[in-house]
C-alpha positions in Angstrom: -0.5 -21.5 -9.7 -2.2 -22.7 -6.5 1.0 -24.5 -5.4 3.1 -21.4 -6.2 0.9 -19.3 -3.9 0.4 -21.8 -1.1 4.0 -23.1 -1.0 5.8 -19.8 -1.5 6.0 -18.8 2.1 4.8 -15.5 1.2 4.0 -14.5 4.8 7.6 -14.8 5.7 8.8 -13.0 2.5 6.3 -10.2 3.3 7.7 -9.8 6.8 11.3 -9.7 5.6 10.4 -7.0 3.1 8.7 -5.2 5.9 11.8 -5.3 8.1 13.9 -3.9 5.3 11.3 -1.2 4.6 11.1 -0.2 8.2 14.9 -0.1 8.7 15.5 1.9 5.5 12.6 4.1 6.3 14.1 5.1 9.7 17.3 6.2 7.9 15.2 8.4 5.5 13.0 9.7 8.4 16.0 11.2 10.1 16.7 13.3 7.0 13.1 14.1 5.9 11.6 17.6 6.6 7.8 17.8 6.2 8.0 21.6 5.7 10.0 21.1 2.5 8.9 17.7 1.3 10.0 17.7 -2.4 13.4 19.3 -1.7 13.9 17.0 1.3 13.1 13.8 -0.5 15.2 14.7 -3.5 18.1 16.0 -1.5 18.4 12.7 0.4 20.2 11.2 -2.6 23.0 13.8 -2.5 23.2 14.8 1.2 23.5 11.5 3.0 25.9 8.6 2.3 24.3 6.0 -0.1 21.2 8.2 -0.1 20.0 6.8 -3.5 20.3 3.3 -2.2 18.3 4.0 0.9 15.5 5.6 -1.1 15.4 2.6 -3.5 15.6 0.2 -0.7 12.7 1.7 1.1 10.6 2.1 -2.1 11.1 -1.4 -3.5 10.9 -3.3 -0.3 7.6 -1.5 0.4 6.2 -2.7 -3.0 7.4 -6.2 -2.3 5.9 -6.2 1.2 2.5 -5.3 -0.2 2.6 -7.7 -3.1 3.8 -10.6 -0.8 1.0 -9.7 1.6 -1.6 -10.1 -1.1 -0.2 -13.5 -2.1 -0.2 -14.5 1.6 -3.9 -13.5 1.9 -4.7 -15.5 -1.2 -2.8 -18.5 0.2 -5.0 -18.5 3.3 -8.1 -18.4 1.1 -6.9 -21.2 -1.1 -6.2 -23.3 1.9 -9.8 -22.8 2.9 -8.8 -21.4 6.3 -7.3 -24.8 7.4 -4.9 -23.0 9.7 -7.7 -22.4 12.3 -9.0 -19.0 11.2 -12.2 -17.8 12.9 -14.2 -15.0 11.3 -12.8 -12.6 14.0 -9.2 -13.4 13.3 -9.9 -13.1 9.6 -11.4 -9.7 10.0 -8.3 -8.5 11.9 -6.0 -9.9 9.3 -8.0 -8.4 6.6 -7.7 -5.0 8.3 -4.0 -5.1 7.3 -4.9 -4.8 3.6 -6.3 -1.2 3.6 -3.7 -0.2 6.2 -0.9 -1.5 4.0 -2.4 0.4 1.1 -2.4 3.6 3.2 1.2 3.0 4.2 2.2 2.5 0.6 0.0 5.4 -0.6 1.2 7.9 2.0 4.8 7.1 1.0 4.1 8.2 -2.5 2.4 11.4 -1.2 5.4 12.3 1.0 7.7 12.5 -2.0 5.6 15.6 -3.1 6.7 15.1 -6.7 4.3 15.2 -9.6 2.8 11.8 -8.8 2.7 12.3 -5.0 1.1 15.7 -5.3 -1.6 14.5 -7.6 -2.2 11.4 -5.5 -2.5 13.5 -2.3 -5.0 15.9 -4.0 -7.2 13.1 -5.3 -7.1 11.4 -1.9 -8.3 14.5 -0.1 -11.1 15.0 -2.6 -12.2 11.4 -2.2 -12.1 11.6 1.6 -14.1 14.9 1.7 -16.8 13.4 -0.6 -17.8 11.1 2.3 -21.0 12.4 4.0 -20.7 13.2 7.7 -17.3 11.5 8.2 -15.4 13.2 5.3 -14.0 16.3 7.0 -13.0 14.4 10.2 -11.2 11.6 8.3 -9.4 14.0 6.1 -8.2 16.0 9.1 -7.0 12.7 10.7 -5.3 11.2 7.7 -4.3 13.9 5.2 -5.1 17.7 5.7 -2.5 18.4 3.1 -4.0 21.7 1.9 -4.3 23.0 5.5 -1.1 21.5 7.1 1.1 20.3 4.3 2.8 17.0 5.0 2.8 17.0 8.7 -0.3 14.8 9.2 0.6 12.4 6.4 4.2 12.1 7.7 2.9 11.3 11.3 0.5 8.7 10.0 3.1 7.1 7.7 5.7 7.0 10.4 3.5 6.0 13.4 -0.3 5.9 12.9 -0.8 3.5 10.0 2.0 1.2 11.1 0.7 1.0 14.7 -2.8 0.0 13.6 -1.3 -2.5 11.1 0.6 -4.1 13.9 -2.5 -4.3 16.1 -4.5 -6.0 13.3 -1.6 -8.4 12.5 -0.4 -9.2 16.0 -2.6 -12.3 16.6 -1.4 -13.7 13.3 2.3 -12.6 13.5 3.0 -14.1 16.9 2.6 -17.5 15.4 5.3 -16.9 12.8 9.0 -17.6 13.2 10.9 -16.1 10.3 14.3 -17.4 9.3 16.5 -15.0 7.4 18.8 -17.9 6.5 15.9 -19.6 4.7 15.3 -16.5 2.7 18.8 -15.3 2.0 18.2 -15.2 -1.8 15.0 -13.1 -1.4 16.9 -10.6 0.8 19.9 -10.5 -1.4 17.8 -10.0 -4.6 15.9 -7.1 -2.9 19.1 -5.4 -1.8 20.8 -5.9 -5.2 17.8 -4.6 -7.1 17.7 -1.5 -4.9 21.4 -0.9 -5.5 21.1 -1.1 -9.3 17.6 0.5 -9.9 16.9 4.0 -8.7 13.6 4.8 -7.0 11.3 7.0 -9.1 11.1 10.8 -8.6 9.0 12.8 -11.0 9.5 16.6 -10.9 6.4 18.7 -11.7 6.1 19.5 -15.5 4.5 22.6 -16.8 1.7 22.1 -19.3 1.1 18.4 -18.2 -2.6 17.8 -17.4 -2.6 14.0 -16.9 -0.3 12.5 -14.3 -0.6 8.8 -13.6 -0.8 7.8 -10.0 0.9 4.8 -8.3 0.3 1.5 -10.0 -2.2 0.2 -7.5 -4.1 3.5 -7.8 -4.5 3.6 -11.6 -7.8 1.7 -11.7 -9.4 4.0 -9.2 -8.0 7.1 -11.0 -9.5 5.9 -14.2 -12.9 5.2 -12.6 -12.9 8.8 -11.2 -13.3 9.9 -14.8 -16.7 8.3 -15.1 -18.2 8.3 -11.6 -18.5 10.8 -8.6 -15.7 10.6 -6.1 -17.9 8.9 -3.4 -18.9 6.1 -5.8 -15.5 5.5 -7.4 -13.2 6.2 -4.4 -15.3 4.8 -1.5 -18.1 2.6 -2.5 -16.4 0.7 -5.3 -13.3 -0.4 -3.2 -15.7 -1.2 -0.3 -17.4 -3.8 -2.4 -14.1 -5.8 -2.6 -13.6 -5.6 1.2 -17.2 -6.7 1.8 -16.6 -9.7 -0.4 -13.4 -10.6 1.3 -15.1 -10.4 4.7 -17.8 -12.8 3.5 -15.1 -15.3 2.5 -14.7 -16.2 6.2 -18.2 -17.9 6.2 -18.4 -21.2 4.3 -21.9 -20.7 3.2 -21.0 -17.4 1.4 -17.4 -18.3 0.3 -18.0 -19.5 -3.2 -20.2 -16.5 -4.2 -17.9 -14.1 -2.4 -14.8 -15.4 -4.2 -16.6 -15.2 -7.6 -17.6 -11.6 -6.9 -14.0 -10.8 -5.7 -12.6 -12.3 -8.9 -15.0 -10.2 -11.1 -14.1 -7.1 -9.1 -10.4 -7.7 -9.6 -10.9 -8.4 -13.3 -12.7 -5.1 -13.6 -10.0 -3.2 -11.7 -7.3 -4.7 -13.8 -9.1 -3.6 -16.9 -9.5 -0.1 -15.6 -5.8 -0.1 -14.6 -4.7 -1.1 -18.1 -6.8 1.6 -19.6 -5.3 4.1 -17.2 -1.8 2.9 -17.9 -2.2 3.3 -21.7 -3.4 6.9 -21.5 
């Protein structure tokens, strides 16, 4: 397993998936209208040439980008930071993790289907539960109830991506990605997008439980048992704190053990949420 992660060139794979996601996202952005999000997102498949392919391409490449990024971060940890990481560089690279999640999450919200609508409502409630900062952060990131999808659209298109690039730049400028070396990865991504449609879930009357995105299931389940501040802010912050501590050798072993226990608990919560 360690060889699979460390030798998989997951950083390069993540970047290729990101390039595909950005290019396909630009095609979709030219057709998307924040004032009518659900109609706009669903109409793309019938109004533009190869609309279904572009939607699938953007959706699946974004998922692969995030998953490959996780494997790349794990590879850096398994290599014990032998590539010259300082705590400052690690903190910057680690900042790409929540920003990648926000990019992925805001894409779900922009669909404005049953999943996206529920996810956006939960995100606003979690953000507003934060003392002092809640209203300001909600106005900055979401403000769905007040302004619809305008703020989410701007952040998905520019804000989150810009800050992701700032956090990743010091690391990215050392990379030289060869498309030729990852032709199979790129071809598989495009072929899968051509054959498998991206999900779109219309609202259903009388349905009281809607599952959120796969990476959100554990948090959604935890919200059943704990207040929004504890489940949506403090609990995820524990993992980030553990990953920050990994950069210091004296804390690394305990931090990795805590992170593994956290991931195990989140997996269990996600399985319970998926089986509802």
